[in-house]
Structure formats: structure tokens, C-alpha cells
C-alpha positions in Angstrom: -31.0 42.5 -25.5 -32.6 39.1 -25.8 -31.7 36.1 -23.6 -30.2 34.4 -26.7 -27.5 37.2 -26.7 -26.3 36.3 -23.2 -23.6 33.7 -23.1 -24.3 30.8 -20.7 -21.9 30.5 -17.8 -18.9 28.3 -18.3 -19.0 25.3 -16.0 -15.5 24.1 -16.9 -12.3 26.0 -17.6 -9.3 25.0 -19.7 -6.3 23.8 -17.6 -3.8 26.6 -17.0 -0.3 25.0 -17.2 1.9 25.3 -14.1 5.6 25.8 -14.4 7.1 25.4 -10.9 10.5 26.8 -10.1 13.1 24.5 -8.8 13.1 24.8 -5.0 16.1 24.3 -2.7 16.1 23.5 1.0 15.5 20.9 3.6 12.0 19.8 2.5 13.1 19.6 -1.2 16.0 17.4 -0.2 13.7 15.2 1.8 11.4 14.8 -1.2 14.4 13.8 -3.3 15.4 11.2 -0.8 11.9 9.8 -0.5 11.5 9.8 -4.3 14.8 7.9 -4.8 14.0 5.3 -2.1 10.4 4.7 -3.2 11.3 4.4 -6.9 14.2 2.0 -6.0 11.9 -0.2 -4.0 9.4 -0.3 -6.8 11.8 -1.0 -9.7 14.2 -3.3 -7.8 12.0 -5.5 -5.6 10.8 -7.9 -8.4 14.5 -8.8 -9.1 15.4 -9.8 -5.5 15.8 -13.5 -5.2 14.9 -15.7 -2.2 15.7 -19.4 -2.0 12.6 -21.4 -1.1 13.8 -24.8 -2.3 13.6 -26.5 -5.7 9.9 -26.7 -6.1 8.9 -23.1 -5.3 9.6 -19.7 -6.9 12.8 -17.9 -5.9 11.3 -14.4 -6.4 11.3 -12.6 -3.0 8.1 -10.7 -3.6 5.6 -12.4 -5.9 1.8 -12.4 -6.4 1.4 -15.8 -8.0 -2.2 -15.6 -9.3 -1.9 -18.8 -11.3 -1.1 -20.9 -8.2 -3.0 -18.6 -5.8 -0.1 -17.7 -3.7 1.5 -14.5 -2.3 5.2 -14.7 -1.5 6.9 -12.0 0.6 10.5 -13.1 1.4 10.1 -16.0 3.9 6.3 -15.5 4.2 3.8 -17.4 2.1 0.2 -16.4 2.1 -2.5 -18.9 0.8 -5.9 -17.9 -0.5 -7.7 -18.9 2.8 -5.2 -16.7 4.7 -6.4 -13.5 2.9 -7.1 -12.0 6.3 -3.4 -11.1 6.4 -3.8 -9.0 3.3 -7.1 -7.5 4.7 -5.3 -6.7 7.9 -2.5 -4.9 6.0 -5.0 -2.9 4.1 -6.7 -1.9 7.3 -3.3 -0.9 8.7 -2.7 1.2 5.6 -6.0 3.0 6.1 -5.3 3.7 9.8 -1.8 4.8 9.0 -3.2 7.3 6.5 -5.6 8.6 9.2 -2.8 8.8 11.7 -0.4 10.8 9.5 -3.2 13.1 8.2 -4.4 13.8 11.7 -0.9 14.6 12.8 0.7 16.3 9.7 -2.1 17.0 7.2 -1.7 15.6 3.7 1.9 14.5 4.3 1.2 11.3 2.3 0.1 13.3 -0.7 3.1 15.6 -0.6 5.8 13.0 -0.2 4.9 9.4 -0.9 1.8 9.3 -3.1 2.7 7.6 -6.4 1.2 10.5 -8.3 3.4 12.9 -6.5 6.6 10.7 -6.9 6.2 10.2 -10.6 5.1 13.8 -11.2 8.3 14.9 -9.4 10.3 12.6 -11.6 8.6 14.0 -14.8 9.2 17.6 -13.7 12.8 16.8 -13.0 13.1 15.5 -16.5 11.4 18.6 -17.8 13.8 20.8 -15.9 16.8 18.9 -17.4 15.5 19.2 -20.9 13.8 22.6 -21.1 15.4 24.6 -18.2 14.0 26.2 -15.1 10.7 28.0 -14.8 11.4 31.1 -16.9 12.9 29.0 -19.8 9.8 26.7 -19.8 7.5 29.7 -19.8 9.3 31.2 -22.8 9.2 27.9 -24.6 5.5 27.4 -23.9 4.7 30.9 -25.3 7.0 30.6 -28.2 5.8 29.6 -31.7 6.6 26.1 -32.9 10.1 25.8 -34.3 12.7 23.1 -34.9 14.2 23.8 -31.4 10.8 23.7 -29.6 9.9 20.4 -31.5 13.3 18.9 -30.6 13.0 19.8 -26.9 9.4 18.5 -26.7 10.2 15.2 -28.5 13.2 14.7 -26.2 11.2 15.3 -23.1 8.3 13.1 -24.2 10.7 10.3 -25.2 12.2 10.3 -21.7 8.7 10.4 -20.2 7.7 7.4 -22.3 10.8 5.5 -21.3 9.9 6.1 -17.6 6.3 5.2 -18.2 7.3 1.9 -20.0 9.6 1.0 -17.1 6.8 1.8 -14.7 4.3 -0.4 -16.4 6.9 -3.1 -16.9 7.9 -3.1 -13.3 4.3 -3.6 -12.2 3.7 -6.8 -14.2 7.0 -8.3 -12.9 5.4 -8.6 -9.5 2.9 -11.2 -10.9 5.3 -13.7 -12.5 9.0 -14.6 -12.5 10.7 -11.3 -13.6 13.7 -12.6 -15.6 11.5 -15.1 -17.5 8.9 -12.5 -18.2 11.5 -10.0 -19.4 12.8 -12.4 -21.9 9.3 -13.3 -23.1 8.4 -9.6 -23.5 11.3 -9.0 -25.9 10.7 -12.3 -27.9 7.0 -11.7 -28.2 6.1 -14.9 -26.2 4.6 -13.2 -23.1 0.9 -13.6 -22.5 -1.4 -10.9 -24.1 -2.5 -9.9 -20.6 1.0 -8.8 -19.8 1.2 -6.6 -22.9 -2.2 -5.1 -22.3 -1.5 -4.4 -18.6 1.8 -2.9 -19.4 0.3 -0.7 -22.2 -2.5 0.6 -19.9 -0.1 1.5 -17.0 2.4 3.0 -19.5 -0.4 5.3 -20.9 -1.7 6.3 -17.5 1.7 7.1 -16.1 2.6 9.1 -19.2 -0.6 11.1 -19.1 -1.0 11.5 -15.4 2.6 12.4 -14.6 3.2 14.4 -17.8 0.1 16.3 -18.6 -2.7 15.9 -15.9 -0.5 16.3 -12.8 -2.4 18.5 -10.3 -5.7 17.7 -12.1 -5.4 14.1 -10.8 -4.9 15.4 -7.2 -7.8 17.9 -7.4 -10.4 16.1 -9.4 -9.6 12.4 -9.6 -8.4 11.7 -6.1 -11.1 11.7 -3.3 -8.7 12.3 -0.5 -8.7 16.1 -0.6 -12.4 16.0 0.2 -12.0 13.4 3.0 -9.0 14.9 4.7 -11.0 17.6 6.5 -12.6 14.8 8.7 -9.2 13.7 9.7 -7.8 17.1 10.7 -8.5 19.3 13.7 -7.1 22.4 15.3 -4.0 20.5 16.5 -3.0 19.2 13.1 0.3 20.5 11.9 0.1 21.7 8.3 1.7 24.2 6.1 0.4 27.8 6.7 1.3 31.4 6.3 1.7 33.6 9.4 -0.3 36.5 8.0 0.0 38.4 11.3 3.7 38.6 10.8 3.7 39.0 7.0 1.0 41.5 6.4 0.8 44.2 5.1 3.1 42.8 2.4 5.1 44.9 0.0 8.5 45.6 -1.5 11.3 46.1 1.1 13.7 48.9 0.7 17.3 48.6 2.0 17.4 49.1 5.7 13.6 49.3 6.1 12.2 47.7 9.3 9.4 45.2 9.4 7.2 43.5 12.0 10.1 41.2 13.0 11.9 44.4 13.9 8.9 45.9 15.7 7.7 48.0 12.8 4.2 48.0 11.3 5.2 46.7 7.8 5.0 43.0 7.3 7.9 40.7 6.6 6.4 39.4 3.3 8.0 41.2 0.4 5.4 39.8 -2.1 8.2 38.2 -4.1 5.9 35.3 -5.2 8.6 32.7 -4.5 6.1 30.5 -2.6 3.7 30.6 -5.5 6.4 30.0 -8.1 7.6 26.8 -6.5 4.1 25.3 -5.8 3.4 22.3 -8.0 -0.3 22.9 -7.5 -0.1 26.5 -8.6 -1.8 28.0 -5.5 -0.9 30.9 -3.2 -0.5 29.6 0.4 -1.0 33.1 1.7 -4.7 32.8 0.8 -5.1 30.3 3.6 -5.8 26.5 3.7 -7.0 25.2 0.3 -8.2 21.9 -0.9 -5.5 21.8 -3.6 -2.6 22.0 -1.1 -0.7 18.7 -0.9 1.5 19.9 2.0 4.7 19.3 0.1 6.3 22.2 2.0 8.3 23.5 -1.0 6.8 27.0 -0.2 8.6 26.8 3.2 11.9 26.2 1.5 11.3 29.1 -1.0 10.2 31.5 1.7 13.0 30.6 4.1 15.5 31.2 1.3 14.1 34.7 0.7 14.1 35.5 4.5 17.7 34.5 4.7 18.5 36.9 1.9 16.7 39.9 3.4 17.9 39.1 6.9 14.6 38.3 8.4 13.7 35.3 10.7 12.6 32.1 9.0 9.2 30.6 9.5 7.0 33.1 7.8 5.6 30.0 6.1 5.9 26.9 8.2 4.3 23.9 9.7 1.9 25.1 12.4 -1.4 24.3 14.1 -4.5 26.4 14.0 -4.7 26.2 17.8 -1.4 28.1 18.1 -2.6 31.0 16.0 -4.1 33.1 18.8 -1.1 32.5 21.0 1.4 33.6 18.3 -0.7 36.6 17.4 -0.4 37.7 21.1 3.3 37.1 21.1 3.1 34.0 23.3 5.0 30.7 22.9 3.1 28.1 21.0 2.6 24.5 22.2 5.5 22.1 21.7 5.2 20.1 18.5 5.1 16.8 20.4 2.0 17.9 22.2 0.3 18.5 18.8 1.3 15.0 17.6 0.6 13.1 20.9 -3.1 13.7 21.5 -6.1 11.4 22.1 -7.0 11.1 18.4 -3.5 10.2 17.2 -2.9 7.9 20.2 -6.1 6.1 19.3 -5.2 5.7 15.7 -1.7 4.5 16.7 -3.1 2.0 19.2 -5.5 0.5 16.7 -2.8 0.4 14.0 -0.2 -1.2 16.4 -2.8 -3.6 17.8 -3.7 -5.0 14.3 0.0 -5.2 13.5 0.8 -7.2 16.6 -2.2 -9.5 16.0 -1.0 -10.2 12.4 2.5 -11.0 13.6 1.2 -13.3 16.3 -1.1 -15.0 13.9 1.7 -15.4 11.4 4.1 -17.1 13.7 1.4 -19.3 15.4 -0.1 -20.6 12.2 0.4 -24.3 11.5 2.8 -25.4 8.7 0.0 -27.5 7.3 -3.8 -27.2 7.1 -6.2 -29.9 7.8 -9.9 -30.3 6.8 -12.0 -33.4 7.3 -15.5 -33.8 5.9 -17.7 -36.9 6.7 -19.1 -38.6 3.6 -22.8 -38.7 4.3 -24.1 -40.7 1.4 -24.4 -43.2 3.0 -23.8 -42.2 6.6 -22.2 -45.6 7.3 -21.7 -49.0 5.7 -22.3 -52.3 7.4 -19.5 -54.7 6.5 -19.9 -58.5 5.9 -18.8 -59.3 9.5 -21.2 -56.7 11.0 -18.6 -54.0 11.5 -19.6 -50.4 10.9 -17.5 -48.2 8.6 -17.6 -44.4 8.2 -15.9 -42.7 5.3 -14.2 -39.3 5.5 -12.6 -36.9 2.9 -9.4 -35.6 4.4 -7.8 -32.6 2.7 -4.2 -31.9 3.8 -2.3 -28.8 2.6 1.5 -28.9 3.0 2.7 -25.3 3.2 6.3 -26.2 3.5 8.9 -25.9 0.8 9.7 -29.7 0.8 7.8 -33.0 0.6 6.6 -34.1 4.0 5.4 -37.4 5.5 2.3 -37.4 7.7 0.7 -39.9 10.0 -3.1 -40.0 10.7 -4.4 -41.1 14.1 -7.9 -41.2 15.7 -8.8 -40.7 19.3 -12.0 -40.4 21.3 -13.3 -37.0 22.5 -11.4 -37.6 25.8 -8.1 -38.0 23.9 -7.8 -41.8 24.5 -7.6 -44.4 21.8 -11.1 -45.9 21.2 -11.5 -49.7 21.7 -12.3 -51.8 18.7 -11.6 -49.1 16.1 -9.3 -49.2 13.1 -8.3 -46.4 10.8 -7.1 -47.0 7.2 -6.3 -44.8 4.2 -7.6 -45.7 0.8 -4.9 -47.1 -1.4 -2.2 -47.0 1.3 -0.9 -49.9 3.3 -0.8 -48.0 6.6 -2.0 -44.7 8.1 0.8 -42.7 6.6 0.9 -40.5 3.5 3.3 -38.1 1.7 2.3 -34.7 0.5 4.4 -32.8 -2.1 5.9 -29.4 -1.2 3.5 -26.4 -1.3 0.6 -28.6 -2.5 -2.8 -30.0 -1.3 -3.5 -33.7 -1.1 -7.0 -35.2 -0.8 -7.3 -38.7 0.8 -10.2 -41.0 1.6 -10.1 -42.1 5.3 -12.0 -45.1 6.6 -12.8 -45.6 10.3 -14.2 -49.0 11.1 -15.8 -50.1 14.5 -15.8 -53.8 15.3 -19.2 -55.5 15.7 -20.7 -55.0 19.2 -18.2 -52.3 20.1 -19.5 -49.2 21.9 -18.8 -47.0 18.9 -20.7 -49.3 16.5 -23.8 -49.4 18.7 -23.9 -45.9 20.2 -25.4 -44.0 17.3 -23.5 -40.7 16.8 -20.2 -40.4 18.7 -17.6 -37.7 18.8 -14.1 -38.5 17.5 -10.9 -36.5 16.9 -8.7 -37.0 13.9 -5.0 -36.1 14.4 -2.4 -35.5 11.6 1.2 -35.5 12.7 4.2 -34.2 10.6 6.6 -37.1 10.9 9.6 -34.8 10.2 9.2 -32.3 13.1 6.4 -33.8 15.1 4.0 -30.9 14.6 0.4 -32.0 15.1 -3.0 -30.7 14.1 -6.4 -32.0 15.1 -10.0 -31.7 13.9 -13.1 -32.9 15.6 -15.7 -35.0 13.7 -18.4 -37.6 14.4 -18.9 -41.3 13.8 -22.3 -42.6 12.9 -23.1 -46.0 14.5 -25.9 -48.6 13.9 -28.7 -47.0 15.9 -28.8 -44.0 13.6 
């Protein structure tokens, strides 16, 4: 037989569809609650109003790219304050490390958007096509009017959910009621339609057809999680020393929980049938497992029916395996969670959070920037006085117009002798800045002829800006260039 007659090995296999059975139990109920809460937050948040005054947006959570602002209820983040967003991203990463170290892929199993929307799509599938056996029969059945009607009904509901998902996302970036009206009248910006279309398509495909493929192949976290887990990590596992050898159970037959040799596992495949990833947890830890714990609910339900103790499949740590095999009591759960690694992650996470809160409440309600105009360094007036020019940039972060007063002092805080401060185009050293806006102003500092400041070359000065309304002050150090330069 020639080499040409040998088929090359297949590197890729066609996806085998998974038809999970509906699970019932504590973890399934927890997933329903988390799904309802997270979806409610996602869909409802853009419609929450927050009064910031007549000149600012009243949307509680808004990423205003046009005006370069981020609003979160009473908090307003400006572009130069992006370190707040960076800090939140670092906290999110540390939080993921913390939960993975303590409870495995608990994020993937309960709160990951792919998991949440896949659960919602599978719930729709269950409503339209029935439970696992009905969906299997429909999948294997030839195309008919009934099959086409059920598929079109399911896909239509999926599409509505996907459109709502894509629409909800773009509402975070502009006023939601206004954008909704513009979307229906065709007056929205093309970017809104394009973004909504892309998110609709990805939600429809990822939640409806790709599902576990996204978790296995597209998401990098299954390959990273091993570095976050250790022997004390609590994760879903099968107690094979109690369940094996598995087999059918006859009425009245004793198993290992009764002191006999036969295992408690009756090989009913309930744990496999409810798994959204299509794996068998009895084969040990696998990259595909998202720790959703539905197999725990399924197994506990079977154990209750046959009168055996729960926990054949359960959250457990690898470190407890040898103790349980020997019949000893495992370590308390709290000792698995509170250990050096998790304490370190929590300390870093909490430290960053506290630092962000302190920085948020200590930040000034206005920002000040002063730049000396260096071309020329100074100007000699007709009477011999020396004048320096500065560009003052004042950002009012309040929701109303504010009046500010500009003052100058020496480096020691005292008023310098023979020095006058004026603002270009204004009769005195006071100016008004509109709400949530930035004002640029030319500032002139003039030293009288023969004064110490005029004759001392480069001198240090301090410019002060005071909010007339509430007395809050901000300062910035600068220099004055005198005649000897």
C-alpha cells in the first residue's frame, strides 16, 4: 500500500453539539439569581438618572467620549484622572486571581458574560424545544414544518436578546433615551448602528452556536488558571475512592458508604448530561471545566433518590484527598480559603481600593496648571518695570459656574514687595469658569523698577487660585525671570 493511500491525520474535528439536561438544586438556583442580577444591571443601568445640574448629563453611568468624561453616579472622571480606571482594572485582575486561587474558575461558571448569555440562550432553547431528550430527537429528526417552526422561533428569540444586548452596550456611551429615539428614526450616528450590529452578531453566534467553543478555544483563561490554583484550591471534583467501582445498583444492595466494596456511583450519567461543556467530571480535572457545579446538583439529586450520602461530587481541595481516602476529617473550608496566597491577593486588592477611595475624596474640585511664556522670558516696560507672562489653565470640575481669585506669593508664603498681578482682559484678579469646563487665561506678573524681584534674576513664586464660593485653594510653584538673566 502506497503512502498516498493513507489518509493524513485530522487536526480538527467537527463540533459535537451538546444538549445539557436541566439541572435542579442549590447551585442551579444560585446561577439563576446571578444571571438575573447581572442581566438586570447590564440592561437597566443606562436608564438610571442622576441630577448633576442643568449643564451636565443626567445619566447615572455614562462614558462620554465626545466630551472626554466618565460619569458614575456622583463621581466624574476626567481624562487626566485615568489612573482611577487603571486602578479599577488592576483590582479586577487581582480579584480574578483571588477567586480563582480560592474557588477555581468560579468567575467562568457564574458571572462571565459568555456563561450568563449562554445560560439565557439555553433557557430559551429549553422553553421552545423541550428538555434534553426532546432536543436530541429534534436534532436527529429530518427537516419538517415542525422542526423549521421551532428553529425559527428559537432563533428569533435569540436575535431579539442579541439586539437588546448590542443596544444596551451603546447606551452607555451617550444619552440613552435620546439615542433610542434616534435609532428608531434613523438619525443615530453610523458608528452606533455598526457597533450594535457587531455586538448583536457576536452575541447571537457565541451564545447560540459557539458556546463551549468560546470557553475552550477563544478564552485564554483556561490555560492561565493553573498558575493561580494550588493544592488548597476548592474546585469541583469526584470522590473516586467512594464512587468506584461504579455500576448499576440493585434494590437493597450495599455500597462503600455502607461499608461494602461496591462504589456509590451508579453510572447514571446525570453529571455528564447536565454539563454545559459536555465533559465527565469523573475523569478528573479538565481544562474545559468551568466549575459551574451543576454536576454537584445532579449527583446529589441521584444520591437522595438511592438513599446515599450527598457529596460524591462536591467542592473539595486536592490536599484533602489523602485524608479522606484514609477516612480522616478534611481541613475546614475556611482554612483552604484563608491562606498566604489568598491573603496576599486580598491585601493588594483592598490596598488599591482604599488608595483609590482616598484619592477620590482628596482630589481638588478644580485643576490648575501654569506655564511661563518663555518667548521672551520677560518684557521691560516703558517705566523700567519687568513683566513676566504666564498661561494659566483652570479646569472647573463642579456642576455649576464658579468664580475664582488669583493671588501670588513668594516662596515663603508672604506677599512680595513691589509686585502686581493682572489678568489679561479682566479688570481685577478674578475670573469665572463655566461648569465642567476648562478656561485658559493669560496672567501678567509685573515687578516695579529697582525691586528685589526685578533685579534678582530667577526667583521662585507661588500662584494661588481660590474658589470664591467655598474657599478651596490650589497652588502651583513657578519662577519669575528678572533683569539679570
